[in-house]
C-alpha positions in Angstrom: 13.1 19.3 40.9 10.2 21.7 41.5 7.3 20.4 43.4 3.6 21.2 43.5 2.4 23.7 46.2 -0.8 23.0 48.0 -2.5 26.2 46.7 -1.4 25.8 43.1 -4.7 24.6 41.6 -7.0 26.1 39.1 -10.8 26.3 39.5 -11.1 22.9 38.0 -8.7 21.4 40.5 -5.9 20.8 38.0 -2.4 22.0 39.2 -1.2 24.9 37.2 1.8 26.5 39.0 5.1 25.3 40.4 7.0 26.0 43.6 10.8 26.4 43.7 10.9 24.8 47.1 13.0 21.6 47.0 11.3 18.4 48.1 11.8 17.1 51.6 14.4 14.5 52.4 11.7 11.9 53.0 10.4 12.5 49.5 13.8 12.2 47.9 14.6 8.9 49.6 11.6 7.2 48.0 12.5 5.8 44.6 10.2 5.9 41.6 8.7 2.5 40.6 6.5 3.7 37.8 6.2 1.4 34.7 9.0 2.0 32.3 8.6 2.6 28.5 8.5 -0.6 26.5 11.9 -1.7 25.3 10.7 -4.8 23.4 8.0 -5.2 20.8 7.5 -9.0 21.2 4.3 -8.5 23.2 1.4 -6.1 23.1 1.1 -3.1 25.4 -0.6 -3.9 28.7 -3.9 -2.5 29.9 -3.8 0.1 32.7 -6.1 -2.0 35.0 -3.7 -4.9 34.7 -0.5 -2.9 35.4 -1.6 0.2 37.5 1.2 2.5 38.7 1.8 1.6 42.4 4.7 4.1 42.8 4.7 5.7 46.3 7.2 8.4 45.3 5.6 11.9 45.0 4.8 12.7 41.4 6.4 16.1 41.0 4.8 18.4 38.5 6.9 19.1 35.4 7.0 22.0 33.0 7.3 21.4 29.3 10.8 22.9 29.3 11.9 20.5 32.1 10.4 17.6 30.3 12.2 18.5 27.1 15.5 18.7 28.9 15.1 15.1 30.1 14.2 13.3 33.2 15.8 10.5 35.3 15.4 7.0 33.8 13.1 5.9 36.7 10.9 9.0 36.2 9.6 9.0 32.6 7.3 11.8 31.5 3.8 10.3 31.5 2.0 11.6 28.3 -1.6 10.9 27.8 -3.4 10.7 24.4 -7.1 9.7 24.0 -9.5 9.1 21.2 -12.0 6.7 19.5 -9.4 5.1 17.1 -12.1 3.5 15.0 -10.6 1.8 11.9 -7.1 2.4 13.2 -5.1 3.9 10.4 -1.8 5.7 9.7 -3.2 9.1 10.8 -3.8 7.6 14.3 -0.3 6.0 14.3 1.4 9.2 13.3 -0.4 11.2 16.1 0.7 8.6 18.6 4.3 8.7 17.2 4.3 12.4 17.8 3.0 12.1 21.3 5.6 9.4 22.1 8.5 11.5 20.8 7.6 14.8 22.4 10.1 14.3 25.2 13.4 12.3 25.5 12.0 9.9 28.1 8.3 9.4 27.6 5.7 6.9 28.7 2.7 7.0 26.5 -0.7 6.2 27.9 -3.6 6.0 25.4 -7.2 6.2 26.5 -9.8 4.6 24.4 -13.5 5.6 24.9 -16.1 2.9 25.3 -18.9 2.1 22.8 -21.5 3.7 25.1 -19.7 7.0 25.4 -18.7 7.1 21.7 -22.2 6.3 20.5 -23.7 9.0 22.8 -21.3 11.9 22.0 -19.9 11.1 18.5 -21.8 8.4 16.7 -21.8 4.7 15.7 -18.4 3.0 15.2 -17.4 0.3 12.7 -15.2 -1.5 15.3 -16.5 -2.4 18.7 -14.6 -1.3 21.9 -12.8 -4.6 22.3 -11.5 -4.4 18.7 -10.4 -0.8 19.2 -8.6 -1.6 22.5 -6.7 -4.5 20.8 -5.7 -2.3 17.8 -4.0 0.2 20.2 -2.3 -2.5 22.2 -0.4 -3.5 19.0 0.8 -0.1 18.1 4.6 0.2 18.7 4.4 3.7 20.2 1.9 2.8 23.0 3.2 1.8 26.4 -0.2 1.4 28.1 -3.9 1.3 27.1 -6.6 2.7 29.3 -10.0 1.1 28.6 -13.2 3.0 29.0 -11.5 6.4 29.1 -13.6 9.4 30.1 -14.9 11.8 27.5 -13.7 14.8 29.6 -10.6 14.5 31.7 -11.1 15.1 35.4 -8.5 16.0 38.1 -9.2 12.6 39.7 -8.4 10.8 36.5 -5.2 12.8 35.9 -4.0 12.1 39.4 -4.9 8.4 39.4 -2.8 7.8 36.3 -0.1 10.4 37.2 -0.4 12.1 33.9 2.0 14.9 33.2 0.8 16.1 29.8 -2.0 15.5 27.4 -1.2 15.3 23.7 -3.8 16.1 21.0 -4.1 18.3 17.9 -4.7 21.9 18.7 -8.1 22.3 16.9 -10.8 23.0 19.5 -12.8 19.8 20.1 -16.4 20.8 20.7 -18.4 18.1 22.3 -20.5 17.2 25.4 -21.8 20.8 25.7 -18.3 22.3 25.7 -16.6 24.5 23.0 -13.3 22.6 23.7 -13.1 19.6 26.0 -9.4 20.3 26.4 -9.8 23.9 27.4 -9.1 23.3 31.1 -6.1 21.2 30.2 -4.6 24.0 28.1 -5.2 26.5 30.9 -3.4 24.2 33.3 -0.3 24.2 31.0 -0.6 20.4 30.5 -1.5 20.4 26.8 1.0 19.6 24.1 -0.2 19.9 20.5 0.3 17.4 17.8 -0.3 17.7 14.0 -3.1 16.0 12.1 -2.3 13.9 9.1 -4.0 15.4 6.1 -5.9 13.1 3.6 -6.6 10.3 6.0 -9.3 9.9 8.7 -11.9 7.4 9.8 -14.6 9.6 8.2 -12.7 9.6 4.9 -12.4 5.8 4.9 -16.1 5.4 5.7 -17.0 7.9 2.9 -15.0 5.8 0.4 -16.9 2.7 1.4 -20.3 4.4 1.2 -19.5 6.0 -2.1 -18.4 2.7 -3.7 -21.0 0.6 -1.8 -22.0 -1.5 -4.8 -18.4 -2.4 -5.6 -17.7 -3.6 -2.1 -21.1 -5.5 -1.9 -20.3 -7.3 -5.1 -16.8 -8.0 -3.9 -18.0 -9.6 -0.7 -20.7 -11.6 -2.4 -18.1 -13.0 -4.8 -15.9 -13.9 -1.7 -18.7 -16.0 -0.2 -20.6 -13.7 2.1 -24.4 -14.1 2.0 -26.9 -11.4 1.1 -28.2 -11.6 4.6 -24.8 -10.9 6.1 -24.4 -7.9 3.8 -28.0 -6.7 4.4 -28.6 -6.8 0.7 -32.1 -7.3 -0.8 -33.0 -10.2 -3.0 -33.3 -8.0 -6.1 -29.9 -6.3 -5.4 -28.3 -9.7 -4.8 -29.4 -10.9 -8.2 -28.3 -7.7 -9.8 -24.8 -7.8 -8.2 -24.3 -11.5 -9.1 -25.3 -10.7 -12.7 -22.9 -7.8 -12.7 -20.2 -10.1 -11.4 -20.9 -12.6 -14.2 -20.7 -9.8 -16.8 -17.4 -8.7 -15.3 -16.1 -12.3 -15.5 -17.1 -12.4 -19.2 -15.4 -9.0 -19.8 -12.3 -10.3 -18.2 -12.3 -13.5 -20.3 -12.8 -11.4 -23.5 -9.9 -9.1 -22.3 -7.7 -12.2 -21.8 -8.6 -13.5 -25.2 -7.8 -10.2 -26.8 -4.5 -10.0 -25.0 -3.7 -13.6 -26.1 -4.7 -12.7 -29.7 -2.4 -9.7 -29.7 0.4 -11.9 -28.4 -0.3 -14.4 -31.2 -0.5 -11.7 -33.9 2.8 -10.3 -32.6 4.4 -13.7 -32.7 3.1 -14.3 -36.3 4.3 -10.9 -37.4 7.8 -11.7 -36.0 7.8 -15.0 -37.7 6.5 -13.5 -40.9 9.2 -10.9 -40.9 11.8 -13.7 -40.5 10.2 -15.7 -43.2 10.1 -12.7 -45.6 13.7 -12.0 -44.9 14.7 -15.6 -45.5 12.5 -15.7 -48.7 14.2 -12.6 -50.0 17.6 -14.1 -49.4 16.6 -17.4 -51.1 14.9 -15.6 -54.0 18.1 -13.6 -54.7 20.0 -16.9 -54.7 17.4 -18.5 -56.9 17.4 -15.6 -59.4 21.2 -15.6 -59.5 21.2 -19.4 -60.2 18.5 -19.0 -62.8 20.4 -16.2 -64.7 23.6 -18.2 -64.4 21.9 -21.1 -66.0 19.4 -19.5 -68.4 20.8 -16.0 -69.0 22.1 -14.7 -72.3 25.5 -16.0 -71.6 24.4 -18.7 -69.3 25.5 -22.3 -69.2 22.3 -23.5 -70.9 22.9 -21.4 -74.0 26.4 -22.6 -74.3 25.3 -26.2 -73.9 22.5 -25.7 -76.4 24.8 -24.2 -79.0 27.2 -27.1 -78.6 24.5 -29.7 -79.0 23.0 -27.8 -82.0 26.4 -27.8 -83.8 26.8 -31.5 -83.1 23.4 -32.3 -84.4 23.9 -30.3 -87.6 27.1 -32.1 -88.2 25.4 -35.4 -87.7 22.6 -34.6 -90.1 24.5 -33.0 -92.9 25.3 -35.7 -96.0 28.8 -36.8 -96.7 30.2 -35.7 -100.2 31.8 -38.6 -102.3 34.9 -37.7 -104.6 34.1 -37.1 -108.4 36.3 -39.1 -111.0 36.8 -37.3 -114.3 39.4 -39.6 -115.7 38.2 -42.9 -117.1 34.7 -41.7 -117.2 32.8 -43.4 -120.0 29.7 -41.8 -121.2 27.3 -44.2 -122.6 25.2 -43.0 -125.5 22.1 -44.8 -126.5 22.2 -46.7 -129.6 20.0 -45.8 -132.4 
């Protein structure tokens, strides 16, 4: 494996060239004892100051091509990524995933800047440094977390943590009086670019909260936070609470309307069934009525039969007339 020559350093002190001379026999005999990539996710990643690399074997400089071909199991490629990682989100996680998967055998160290440095060079954060450190420890792609990471990487820092490559997006990062804080890393051939995730960033999230401030203030008041905790004035507190009451009334009215619609729908369904049954029954009723009272119905026949019987009963009986032996009586004069 190529080793670093003594004169292969840039003006900044960062190694930038390789020698083809093979390492000495003494160097080859020393085994690498650097921390290995995490194989289990049952515990958070350790802090660098709790598990510093004590490997005595020489840390040979690698090219990107060599790293991509693969390295021995006991010599993982040590990739460094740094940032603020405020309000840790999917964009951060995707960047770290890219850094972790740059090479077949990678050990990802993540540097997190302290509150003092961040507030000085970038601005105020939502999460404090302890919260940001812990957020990184629980990311599955991270093997080690470096607390209080430097804003600008120095040769001493790179050597102390035996860093092979630095991963970050390729957009020049102007800060601390520099047009690009990674310029010297790029010149040393140690920079490996990653891609930013569009549509998500800490600034975007904060912008959403600021834009909808009233909504979130009302939300937290409703969940039990005090006006003092939310830094809300007395007048705004009363306004927000009144708006919450109005929203509750609107919700109740909405629920009543929905229930009313459900009731109307049920009534319509039942009305349809009732009308259908009524139509069936009415047809049956009309048929029975016509059968009974129609022109040729049973009632007419029964009426005719009763009428003929009554006529027969009411008509007088004729007695027989006797012509023979009839004596006419004439008055006497």
